[in-house]
C-alpha positions in Angstrom: 81.2 23.5 67.7 84.8 22.4 68.3 86.4 25.8 68.0 87.5 25.4 64.4 84.3 24.0 62.8 80.7 23.8 63.6 77.8 21.6 62.4 74.3 22.9 62.1 71.3 20.6 61.4 68.4 22.2 59.4 65.0 20.8 58.8 61.5 21.9 57.8 59.9 23.4 61.0 56.7 21.4 60.3 58.7 18.2 60.6 61.1 19.2 63.4 64.6 18.2 64.4 65.5 14.6 65.2 66.4 14.0 68.8 67.3 11.3 71.3 68.7 7.8 70.9 66.8 6.6 67.8 68.2 9.1 65.2 71.7 8.2 66.4 71.0 4.5 66.0 69.5 5.1 62.5 72.4 7.3 61.4 74.9 4.7 62.5 73.0 1.9 60.7 72.8 4.1 57.5 76.5 4.8 57.4 77.4 1.1 58.1 74.9 -0.2 55.5 76.1 2.2 52.8 79.7 1.1 53.4 78.7 -2.6 53.5 76.6 -2.6 50.4 78.3 0.2 48.4 74.9 1.4 47.3 73.2 4.8 47.7 69.7 3.2 47.8 69.1 1.3 51.0 66.3 -1.1 51.6 64.5 -0.4 54.9 61.9 -3.2 54.9 58.3 -3.8 54.0 57.1 -3.2 57.5 58.1 -1.0 60.4 58.9 -4.1 62.4 61.2 -5.3 59.7 63.1 -2.0 59.8 63.2 -2.1 63.6 64.7 -5.6 63.4 67.4 -4.3 61.1 68.3 -1.8 63.8 68.2 -4.4 66.5 65.1 -2.8 68.2 62.2 -4.6 69.8 59.1 -4.8 67.7 56.4 -4.4 70.3 53.6 -1.9 69.3 51.9 0.7 71.5 52.5 4.3 72.2 55.6 3.5 74.3 57.0 0.9 72.0 60.1 1.5 69.8 58.0 1.3 66.6 55.7 4.1 67.7 58.6 6.5 67.7 60.7 5.0 64.9 58.8 6.4 61.9 58.6 9.9 63.4 62.3 10.0 64.1 63.2 8.5 60.8 61.1 11.1 59.0 62.8 13.9 60.9 66.3 12.5 60.3 65.8 11.7 56.6 64.6 15.3 56.0 67.6 16.8 57.6 70.3 19.0 55.9 73.7 19.3 57.5 75.7 22.5 57.2 79.4 22.3 58.1 81.2 25.6 58.6 85.0 26.1 59.3 86.3 29.4 60.6 89.9 30.4 61.3 90.7 34.1 61.6 89.2 35.8 58.5 89.1 32.5 56.6 85.7 30.9 56.1 84.7 27.6 54.4 81.5 25.7 54.3 79.8 22.6 53.0 76.1 21.8 52.9 75.0 18.2 52.7 71.5 16.7 52.4 71.3 13.3 54.1 69.1 11.9 51.3 67.8 12.8 47.9 64.5 10.8 48.1 62.8 8.0 49.9 59.5 6.2 50.7 58.4 5.2 54.2 55.3 3.0 53.6 54.8 2.1 57.2 51.8 2.1 59.5 52.9 2.8 63.1 49.6 1.4 64.4 50.2 -1.8 62.6 54.0 -2.3 62.7 53.9 -5.9 61.5 51.7 -5.1 58.5 53.7 -5.6 55.3 53.3 -3.2 52.4 53.3 -4.1 48.8 56.5 -2.2 48.2 59.8 -2.0 50.0 60.4 1.3 51.9 63.7 2.8 50.7 66.0 5.8 51.2 68.4 7.1 48.6 71.4 8.8 50.2 72.6 12.0 48.6 75.8 11.6 46.6 77.7 13.9 49.0 76.6 12.0 52.1 77.2 8.6 50.5 80.7 9.7 49.5 81.4 10.8 53.0 80.4 7.3 54.2 82.6 5.6 51.7 85.6 7.7 52.2 85.7 8.4 55.9 83.8 5.5 57.6 85.3 4.4 60.9 84.4 0.9 62.2 82.2 0.7 65.4 80.1 -1.9 67.2 76.4 -1.4 66.7 75.7 -3.5 69.8 77.4 -0.9 72.0 74.8 1.7 70.9 72.0 -0.6 72.1 73.7 -1.0 75.5 74.2 2.7 76.0 71.0 4.4 77.2 72.1 8.0 77.1 72.4 9.9 73.8 75.5 11.6 75.3 77.1 8.3 76.0 76.4 7.2 72.3 78.0 10.5 71.1 81.0 9.9 73.3 81.5 6.3 72.1 81.3 7.2 68.4 83.6 10.2 69.0 86.1 8.0 70.8 86.1 5.3 68.1 86.9 8.0 65.6 89.6 9.8 67.7 91.3 6.5 68.5 91.2 5.4 64.9 93.3 8.5 63.8 95.1 9.5 67.0 98.9 9.2 66.8 100.0 11.1 70.0 98.5 12.2 73.3 96.2 15.2 73.2 94.3 17.2 75.8 90.7 18.3 75.0 89.7 21.2 77.2 86.5 20.9 79.1 85.1 24.1 77.5 85.7 22.5 74.0 84.0 19.3 75.2 81.0 21.3 76.4 80.7 23.1 73.1 80.7 19.8 71.2 78.6 17.6 73.5 76.8 19.9 76.0 75.4 22.9 74.3 72.2 22.4 76.4 74.2 23.2 79.6 74.5 26.9 80.6 77.9 28.6 79.9 78.3 29.2 83.6 80.4 27.6 86.3 77.4 25.7 87.6 76.5 24.6 84.0 80.0 23.4 83.4 80.0 21.5 86.7 76.7 19.8 85.7 78.2 19.0 82.3 81.4 17.5 83.7 79.5 15.3 86.1 77.2 13.9 83.4 80.2 13.5 81.0 82.1 11.6 83.7 79.1 9.3 84.2 78.6 8.6 80.5 82.4 8.2 79.9 82.4 5.5 82.6 79.6 3.6 80.8 81.5 3.9 77.5 84.8 2.8 79.0 83.1 -0.3 80.5 82.2 -1.4 76.9 85.4 0.0 75.3 88.0 -0.7 78.0 91.1 -0.5 75.8 90.4 3.2 75.1 93.1 5.1 77.2 91.5 8.2 78.5 92.3 10.3 81.6 89.9 13.0 82.9 92.1 15.8 84.3 91.4 19.2 85.9 91.9 21.0 82.5 90.2 18.5 80.3 90.1 15.0 78.9 93.5 13.5 77.9 93.4 10.9 75.1 96.2 8.5 74.5 96.7 6.4 71.3 94.7 3.2 71.8 93.5 0.3 69.7 90.3 1.0 67.8 87.3 -0.7 69.2 86.7 -2.6 66.0 89.7 -3.6 63.9 89.6 -2.5 60.3 89.1 -5.4 57.8 92.1 -6.3 55.7 91.3 -6.4 52.0 92.6 -9.6 50.4 93.8 -9.2 46.8 
């Protein structure tokens, strides 16, 4: 919730909400792949290891390996509906978007290298696909691998978007940042103090990888200054 709009994620309770680093990495890959291919149907691979490789993940098996959690988080994410609500005074607007229309995940987490007869696929919904095509902002997928914290990933992707469109300095109040990034922190002075400390730590990690982003943490909030985007938009040659 940024004060003007809020995003709610909905999913079948038997499946559960996606969480952690993996759904963020998968989401980033989906949006980039849709923009790159211009296709709603995306090919995920004939094995779980092949999909993990597309994401840049390790392909070791076992309960603690990336592949053991990948199918579970992909299932949660692909089943998600996103509800966007905008509220201003008495005005109210909303938009509901399903991430995908259909898909097949033909993977065996216990045998991540085992190839199936058919390719696993996901078909993005028309609404989500159009969002990817119309509003995509370039980012570096390698940065997401370097950042260990889900909060740091959120901050990096948020900064790449803000710097892509920012034309003049702006101050984002701490309370707004907590609403957007730290809903798990209590709405108390102590909760805000813990959130600010964690935000500062993650911002430092992001700034190390995106040093040209001009940001200034202040008493009242985080001030953003117009900066070069982390990845330059490609010029289309005619």
